[in-house]
C-alpha positions as CSV (number, residue, x, y, z in Angstrom):
1,M,17.2,17.0,2.5
2,T,16.9,13.8,0.5
3,A,16.5,10.5,2.3
4,S,19.2,8.0,1.4
5,W,18.5,4.4,0.6
6,P,20.1,2.2,3.2
7,S,22.9,0.0,1.8
8,P,21.5,-3.6,1.4
9,G,22.9,-6.5,3.3
10,G,25.9,-6.6,5.6
11,S,28.7,-9.0,6.4
12,A,27.9,-12.4,7.8
13,P,28.2,-12.8,11.6
14,T,31.4,-14.4,12.9
15,D,29.4,-16.5,15.4
16,D,26.7,-19.0,14.6
17,P,23.5,-17.5,16.3
18,G,22.3,-21.1,17.0
19,A,25.5,-22.1,18.6
20,A,25.5,-18.9,20.7
21,G,22.2,-20.0,22.3
22,H,19.9,-17.3,20.9
23,D,17.3,-17.1,18.2
24,G,18.8,-14.5,16.0
25,P,18.2,-14.7,12.2
26,R,20.7,-16.8,10.3
27,T,22.6,-15.3,7.4
28,A,23.2,-17.5,4.3
29,P,26.8,-18.7,4.0
30,D,27.3,-16.8,0.8
31,G,26.0,-13.5,2.2
32,P,22.7,-11.7,1.6
33,T,20.8,-12.1,-1.6
34,R,20.5,-8.7,-3.1
35,G,17.6,-9.1,-5.4
36,G,14.9,-9.2,-2.7
37,P,12.8,-12.1,-1.3
38,L,10.9,-12.5,-4.6
39,A,13.9,-12.7,-6.8
40,G,13.2,-15.2,-9.6
41,V,9.4,-14.8,-9.5
42,R,8.1,-13.8,-13.0
43,V,5.0,-11.6,-13.3
44,V,3.1,-10.6,-16.4
45,E,1.0,-7.5,-15.7
46,L,-1.6,-6.3,-18.2
47,A,-1.5,-2.5,-18.0
48,S,-4.3,-0.9,-16.1
49,L,-5.1,1.9,-13.6
50,A,-4.0,2.4,-10.0
51,P,-4.8,-0.7,-7.9
52,A,-3.2,-3.5,-9.9
53,P,-0.1,-1.3,-10.8
54,F,0.3,-0.7,-7.1
55,G,0.1,-4.4,-6.3
56,C,2.6,-5.1,-9.0
57,M,4.9,-2.3,-7.8
58,V,5.0,-4.0,-4.4
59,L,5.9,-7.3,-6.1
60,A,8.6,-5.6,-8.2
61,D,9.9,-3.8,-5.1
62,L,10.4,-7.1,-3.4
63,G,12.4,-8.5,-6.3
64,A,9.9,-10.0,-8.8
65,D,10.6,-9.6,-12.5
66,V,7.5,-7.8,-13.6
67,V,6.8,-7.3,-17.3
68,R,4.0,-4.8,-18.1
69,V,2.1,-5.5,-21.3
70,D,0.9,-2.2,-22.9
71,R,-1.3,-1.6,-25.8
72,P,0.6,-1.0,-29.0
73,G,1.2,2.5,-30.3
74,A,1.5,5.8,-28.4
75,P,0.3,5.9,-24.8
76,G,-3.5,6.4,-24.5
77,A,-4.9,9.9,-24.4
78,G,-7.2,11.2,-21.7
79,R,-7.0,11.9,-18.0
80,L,-7.8,8.3,-17.0
81,A,-5.5,6.5,-19.6
82,A,-3.3,3.9,-18.0
83,P,-0.2,5.9,-16.9
84,T,3.3,4.7,-17.9
85,G,5.4,6.7,-15.5
86,G,5.6,7.5,-11.8
87,P,6.2,5.4,-8.7
88,L,3.5,2.9,-9.4
89,Q,5.2,1.9,-12.6
90,R,8.7,1.6,-11.3
91,G,10.8,-1.6,-11.4
92,R,9.2,-3.0,-14.5
93,R,10.2,-4.1,-18.0
94,V,7.7,-3.4,-20.7
95,T,6.4,-4.8,-23.9
96,A,3.4,-4.0,-26.2
97,L,0.9,-6.4,-27.5
98,D,-2.4,-6.1,-29.4
99,L,-4.5,-8.4,-27.3
100,K,-7.4,-8.1,-29.7
101,S,-5.4,-9.9,-32.3
102,P,-4.5,-13.6,-32.5
103,T,-0.8,-12.8,-32.8
104,G,-0.9,-10.6,-29.6
105,V,-2.8,-13.3,-27.7
106,A,-0.3,-15.9,-28.9
107,D,2.6,-13.9,-27.7
108,L,0.9,-13.3,-24.3
109,L,0.4,-17.0,-23.9
110,N,4.1,-17.6,-24.7
111,L,4.9,-15.3,-21.8
112,V,2.3,-17.1,-19.6
113,E,3.9,-20.4,-20.2
114,R,7.1,-19.3,-18.4
115,A,5.5,-16.9,-15.9
116,D,4.6,-17.5,-12.3
117,V,1.9,-14.9,-12.1
118,L,-0.5,-13.1,-14.5
119,V,-2.3,-10.0,-13.2
120,E,-5.3,-8.5,-15.1
121,A,-7.8,-5.9,-14.1
122,Y,-10.5,-6.3,-16.8
123,R,-14.2,-6.5,-16.0
124,P,-15.3,-10.1,-15.5
125,G,-15.4,-12.1,-18.7
126,V,-13.3,-9.8,-20.8
127,A,-10.1,-11.9,-20.6
128,E,-12.1,-15.0,-21.5
129,R,-13.6,-13.3,-24.6
130,L,-10.2,-12.2,-25.7
131,G,-8.8,-15.7,-25.4
132,F,-6.6,-15.6,-22.3
133,G,-8.9,-16.4,-19.4
134,P,-7.8,-18.6,-16.5
135,Q,-8.7,-22.0,-18.1
136,V,-6.7,-21.2,-21.3
137,C,-3.7,-19.9,-19.4
138,Q,-3.6,-22.6,-16.8
139,A,-3.9,-25.2,-19.5
140,R,-0.6,-23.8,-20.9
141,N,0.9,-23.5,-17.4
142,P,-0.8,-25.4,-14.5
143,R,1.5,-23.6,-12.0
144,L,0.3,-20.2,-13.0
145,V,-1.2,-17.9,-10.3
146,Y,-3.9,-15.9,-12.2
147,A,-4.6,-12.8,-10.2
148,R,-7.8,-10.7,-11.1
149,M,-8.2,-7.2,-9.8
150,T,-11.7,-5.7,-9.9
151,G,-13.9,-3.4,-7.9
152,W,-16.9,-5.6,-7.3
153,G,-15.3,-9.1,-7.8
154,Q,-15.9,-11.9,-10.3
155,D,-19.5,-12.5,-9.3
156,G,-22.4,-10.9,-7.5
157,P,-25.1,-8.4,-8.8
158,L,-22.6,-5.6,-9.3
159,A,-19.8,-7.6,-10.9
160,A,-20.3,-6.2,-14.4
161,R,-20.9,-2.6,-13.2
162,A,-18.4,0.2,-13.3
163,G,-17.2,1.9,-10.1
164,H,-14.5,3.7,-8.4
165,D,-12.8,3.7,-5.0
166,I,-15.6,5.9,-3.4
167,D,-18.3,3.5,-4.6
168,Y,-16.5,0.4,-3.3
169,I,-15.8,1.8,0.2
170,A,-19.4,3.1,0.3
171,V,-20.9,-0.3,-0.2
172,A,-18.3,-1.9,2.1
173,G,-19.3,0.2,5.0
174,A,-15.9,2.0,5.1
175,L,-17.1,5.4,4.0
176,E,-20.0,6.2,6.3
177,P,-17.9,6.5,9.5
178,L,-15.5,9.1,7.9
179,G,-16.4,12.7,8.6
180,R,-17.1,15.3,11.2
181,A,-20.1,15.2,13.4
182,G,-23.2,16.5,11.6
183,E,-21.4,16.6,8.2
184,R,-21.5,14.3,5.2
185,P,-19.0,11.4,4.9
186,Y,-15.8,12.3,3.0
187,A,-13.5,10.0,1.0
188,P,-9.9,9.8,2.2
189,M,-8.5,10.3,-1.3
190,N,-8.5,6.8,-2.9
191,L,-6.3,5.1,-0.3
192,L,-8.8,2.7,1.2
193,G,-10.4,1.1,-1.9
194,D,-7.8,1.4,-4.6
195,F,-4.6,0.8,-2.6
196,G,-5.4,-0.7,0.9
197,G,-8.4,-2.8,-0.1
198,G,-7.3,-3.3,-3.7
199,G,-3.6,-3.4,-4.7
200,M,-2.3,-4.5,-1.3
201,L,-5.0,-7.2,-1.2
202,L,-3.9,-8.3,-4.6
203,A,-0.2,-8.6,-3.5
204,V,-1.2,-10.6,-0.4
205,G,-3.3,-12.9,-2.5
206,V,-0.5,-13.5,-5.0
207,L,2.0,-14.2,-2.3
208,A,-0.4,-16.6,-0.5
209,A,-1.1,-18.5,-3.8
210,L,2.6,-18.7,-4.6
211,L,3.3,-20.2,-1.1
212,E,0.4,-22.7,-1.5
213,R,1.8,-23.7,-4.9
214,E,5.0,-24.9,-3.2
215,R,2.9,-27.5,-1.4
216,S,0.4,-28.5,-4.1
217,G,2.4,-27.8,-7.3
218,F,-0.6,-26.0,-8.9
219,G,-1.5,-22.4,-9.3
220,Q,-5.0,-20.9,-8.8
221,V,-7.2,-17.9,-9.5
222,V,-7.0,-15.0,-7.1
223,D,-10.2,-12.9,-7.0
224,A,-9.1,-9.6,-5.4
225,A,-12.1,-7.3,-5.2
226,M,-11.8,-3.8,-3.8
227,V,-15.2,-4.1,-2.1
228,D,-14.0,-7.2,-0.3
229,G,-10.7,-5.6,0.7
230,S,-12.4,-2.4,1.9
231,A,-14.7,-4.4,4.1
232,L,-11.7,-6.4,5.4
233,L,-10.1,-3.1,6.5
234,T,-13.1,-2.4,8.7
235,S,-12.6,-5.6,10.8
236,F,-11.5,-3.6,13.8
237,L,-14.5,-1.2,13.5
238,H,-16.8,-4.2,13.4
239,G,-15.2,-5.4,16.7
240,L,-15.9,-2.0,18.2
241,L,-19.5,-2.1,17.0
242,G,-20.0,-5.6,18.4
243,S,-18.7,-4.5,21.8
244,G,-20.8,-1.3,21.9
245,L,-17.7,0.9,21.7
246,W,-18.8,2.6,18.5
247,A,-22.3,3.6,19.3
248,A,-22.4,7.3,18.8
249,P,-23.1,9.0,15.4
250,R,-20.3,9.8,12.9
251,G,-17.7,12.1,14.4
252,R,-18.6,11.4,18.0
253,N,-16.6,8.2,18.6
254,M,-13.0,7.5,19.8
255,F,-11.2,7.2,16.5
256,D,-13.3,9.4,14.1
257,G,-12.4,12.8,15.5
258,G,-14.9,12.6,18.3
259,A,-12.4,12.3,21.1
260,P,-10.3,15.5,21.5
261,F,-7.3,13.5,22.4
262,Y,-7.4,11.7,19.0
263,D,-7.6,14.6,16.6
264,T,-5.7,17.3,14.7
265,Y,-5.2,20.9,15.7
266,A,-4.3,24.0,13.8
267,T,-1.2,25.9,14.8
268,A,-0.3,29.6,14.6
269,D,1.3,29.3,11.2
270,G,-1.5,27.4,9.5
271,G,0.1,24.0,10.1
272,F,-1.4,21.1,12.1
273,M,-0.4,18.8,14.9
274,A,-1.8,15.2,15.2
275,V,-2.7,14.1,18.7
276,G,-3.2,10.4,19.5
277,A,-2.9,10.4,23.3
278,M,-5.4,7.6,23.9
279,E,-4.0,6.0,27.0
280,P,-4.0,7.9,30.3
281,A,-0.2,7.9,30.6
282,F,0.2,9.5,27.2
283,Y,-2.6,11.9,27.9
284,A,-0.9,13.1,31.0
285,V,2.2,13.8,29.0
286,L,0.1,15.7,26.5
287,L,-1.3,17.9,29.2
288,T,2.2,18.6,30.4
289,G,3.4,19.6,26.9
290,L,0.3,21.9,26.6
291,D,1.0,23.3,30.1
292,L,-2.5,22.2,31.2
293,A,-1.5,19.5,33.7
294,D,-2.3,21.6,36.8
295,D,-5.6,23.0,35.5
296,P,-8.2,21.9,38.1
297,D,-11.1,22.8,35.8
298,L,-10.1,20.5,32.9
299,P,-12.7,17.9,32.2
300,A,-11.9,14.2,32.7
301,Q,-10.3,12.5,29.7
302,Y,-12.9,9.8,29.1
303,D,-16.1,11.8,29.9
304,P,-17.7,12.5,26.6
305,S,-19.8,15.3,28.1
306,G,-16.6,17.3,28.6
307,W,-15.1,16.6,25.1
308,D,-16.3,19.8,23.6
309,E,-14.6,21.8,26.4
310,L,-11.4,19.8,26.1
311,R,-11.3,20.4,22.3
312,R,-11.9,24.1,22.9
313,R,-9.0,24.3,25.3
314,F,-6.7,22.2,23.1
315,T,-7.6,24.3,20.1
316,A,-6.8,27.5,21.8
317,R,-3.5,26.2,23.2
318,F,-2.2,24.8,19.9
319,A,-3.1,28.1,18.1
320,E,-0.5,29.9,20.3
321,R,2.6,28.4,18.6
322,T,3.7,27.3,15.1
323,R,3.8,23.7,14.0
324,D,7.6,23.6,14.3
325,E,7.5,25.1,17.8
326,W,5.1,22.5,19.0
327,T,7.2,19.8,17.3
328,A,10.1,21.0,19.4
329,V,8.0,21.0,22.6
330,F,6.9,17.4,22.0
331,A,10.2,16.2,20.6
332,D,11.3,14.6,23.9
333,L,7.8,13.9,25.3
334,D,6.2,10.5,24.8
335,A,2.8,11.9,24.2
336,C,1.8,10.4,20.8
337,V,1.9,13.9,19.2
338,A,3.4,14.5,15.8
339,P,3.5,17.2,13.1
340,V,1.1,16.8,10.2
341,L,3.5,16.7,7.2
342,A,2.6,17.2,3.6
343,P,3.6,14.4,1.2
344,G,6.3,16.6,-0.3
345,E,8.0,17.2,3.0
346,A,7.6,13.9,4.7
347,H,11.1,12.7,3.5
348,Q,12.7,15.5,5.4
349,H,11.5,14.3,8.8
350,P,14.5,13.1,10.8
351,H,13.0,9.7,11.5
352,N,12.1,9.1,7.9
353,A,15.5,10.3,6.8
354,A,17.3,8.0,9.3
355,R,15.4,5.0,8.2
356,G,15.5,5.8,4.5
357,T,11.7,5.6,4.3
358,F,11.8,7.6,1.1
359,V,14.2,7.1,-1.8
360,E,15.1,9.2,-4.8
361,V,14.4,7.5,-8.1
362,D,15.5,9.3,-11.3
363,G,15.4,12.6,-9.5
364,E,11.9,12.0,-7.9
365,I,11.3,11.4,-4.2
366,Q,9.2,8.2,-3.7
367,P,8.4,5.9,-0.8
368,A,11.0,3.2,-0.5
369,P,10.1,-0.5,-0.7
370,A,8.7,-2.1,2.4
371,P,8.7,-4.1,4.5
372,R,12.4,-4.7,5.2
373,F,14.4,-8.0,5.1
374,D,17.7,-8.6,6.8
375,R,18.9,-11.4,4.6
376,T,17.3,-10.7,1.2
377,P,17.0,-6.9,1.0
378,P,15.5,-5.6,-2.2
379,K,17.5,-3.5,-4.6
380,R,17.0,0.3,-5.0
381,P,13.9,0.8,-7.2
382,T,14.6,1.5,-10.9
383,P,12.6,4.2,-12.8
384,A,9.4,3.4,-14.7
385,P,10.3,2.2,-18.2
386,D,9.6,4.5,-21.2
387,P,7.2,2.6,-23.5
388,Q,8.7,4.4,-26.6
389,R,12.4,3.8,-25.6
390,D,12.4,0.6,-23.4
391,A,9.7,-1.6,-25.0
392,M,11.1,-5.1,-25.5
393,P,9.9,-7.7,-28.0
394,V,8.4,-10.8,-26.4
395,K,11.1,-13.0,-28.0
396,E,13.8,-11.0,-26.2
397,I,11.9,-11.3,-22.8
398,L,11.6,-15.1,-23.4
399,T,15.4,-15.4,-23.7
400,T,15.6,-14.2,-20.1
401,W,12.8,-16.5,-18.9
402,P,13.9,-20.1,-19.6
403,H,11.3,-22.8,-19.1
404,H,10.9,-23.7,-15.4
405,T,12.5,-27.0,-14.6
């Protein structure tokens, strides 16, 4: 089952919400804008690996006109070469420039003159050495938001060092808490550093700088570092530490798999169910669904000394039925219990299908743009451009980017 992309927009209301005496959102007189809330924003993206492309995908999803600048020639070889296809590259236009040549730099600066945002992910100092650092670019365009995506940031002892997601979350304190009791920490793919603490932080920084520019009239440099963003994602954990609610070793706390009512359980068919019944009301419904509500020997929910026994009982009960059978049991129970879906099947879940949480792009199921906007909904994403077929000369791009007035 393929999730459909909801039709953007809708007809304007017949009554003025203000006149009706409530605070409903107003619809523009000429109807919804169908390009997304960032329609008209121009972004130059220097091709790179995952974090910056994800941030630029978010901007493109929301309506920005993103032009990716590739290296000239065939796409780079090797497993870690900057990819040119897939969801992270959707919604772009593409050109190719040799940024080690004066001509390529000159063409880039011509784009910068008419852009709102430049995104680069080089190590600190590389863009300056190549001739398109922030000072040069902002001299050509004082309103430019110059966004820099790095692992360690633009300064600090590690700024010039290489690294990957696992290194950044390790130093940020986001890796150590992840893992079962008595086991080594494990990295949750590269979701925390590259995407949550990296690309999403970049997008937030760009949007904040664009908003501030409306007041000041000037752009600025955005230093988006994955180590900073990963640390930021642990803010809630630091609150728990400060209040003494995260005092046990790894795997023995409330949200790290220590609590049996916040964990995953294997089912009879090799699937899994996710249980998040933190509050007593939901926990009571969980016990009802598991047919354990009337068991007088069941340990108390919040007594850590009984958690091992609770987990044993829950494990045995979940193993009695398949994932789909347990999904049916909890379908009408508000117990904070859900099936653990693989990425390739998530679009089939009735809730995701109803909301259009996933969309088909060029025959491929991908997550749909988010968040949602009632008056300026974004368009359906377009496929990633083919560098060999779709590359545009800079002069052609400039004809679609007139000078800002």
